[in-house]
N, C-alpha and C positions, 0 to 999 in steps of 0.2 A: 672590725668591731672588737673591742677589748672586753673580755669577760673576767671579772675580778672576784676572787674568793678569799678575802681576808677579813670577813665579818667576824665579830666576836661572839655571835650566837652559838657557834659550835664548829668544831673542826671536822668537816666532812667533805668528801669529794662530791662534785656536782657533775654528773653526766648530762651535759646540755645537748638537746636534740632539736634540729631544725627540720620542719616538715616541708616536703616538696622541693628542697634544694640540697645540693651538695655544697660544701664549702672547703676552702683551702685553709690549712692550719699554718699560719706564718711563723708563730713562735709561742713558746711557753716559758714561764719562769716562776720564781718564788718571791714573796714579798709583794709590795705594791708596784704596779706597773709604772714605769717612769717614761713619759712621752719624749723626753729629751735623750735618754740613754738607751732605752730598750729597742727602738726601731733598727738599730744597727745589727741586732740579732735576727731580724726577719729573713726567712728563707723565701726569696722571691723567684728562685730559679726552678726548683722542683718540689714545691710544698705538698704535703700529704693532702689527699682528697677524702673527706669524711662527711657524714651527716650527723654524727654525735661526737662530742669531745668531752673527756674527763678533765674538768678544770681542777688543777691540783689544789690540795688543802694548803691554805696559806699562800696561794699564788695566783697566777693569771694565765690567760691564753688569748691570742689574737687570731681572729679568723677573717676571711674575706670571701664574699660570694657576690654573684651578679643576680640582682632581683629582676629576672626576666620571665617569670611565670605569673601572670596576673591572677589575683585572688587575695584572700586573707589567709595567712599561714602562721601557725603557732610555733614558737620556739619555747621549749620548756625543759625543766630538769626531769630526768627519767625516774627520779625517786618521788613517787606520788605524794609522800608526806611533806615534801618541800613546796608543793604548789600553793598551799594556803599561806606560805611565807612570802609569796610574790615571785617565785622563781619561774615565771612564765611571762611571755609577751606575745604580741601578734604584729606581723608586718602586713600592711595593706599595700599590695603591689598593683599599680594602675596599669591599664592597657598600654601596650607599646605601639610603635609605628607600623608594624607588619601584621599580616593576618595570623601568623603563627604566635604572635605575642599579644593577641587580643581575645578576650572572652567573647563567645558567641552571645547573641541576645537571648533572653529567656524565651521559652516556647510560648506560643500565643495562648495556650490553654492553662498556663501557670496561674493558680489562684493568687489574688492580691492579698496582702496582709490587712 
């Protein structure tokens, strides 16, 4: 996933946090991400493992994670004032093929909406 921070609204760092997952930081850079030139910078051997990354001012970061925890998980900027700007999203992770990657059914006495 490429996180780009070159908007002209303001020059601020964006500490992006992903709930319920750790991710690998493959690369970071300045300017606009170039899908033809920048992948050669990826660290695929021993990338840093994080759950929050500071996307540099005027730059970008590339992260990778395995969506293997079912549920709905938010990724957001840790600066609360940035949430109304739209610096948040949610990932819907569906059940996987194993018992460990499947949500249990709701309890029988759970009230219906």
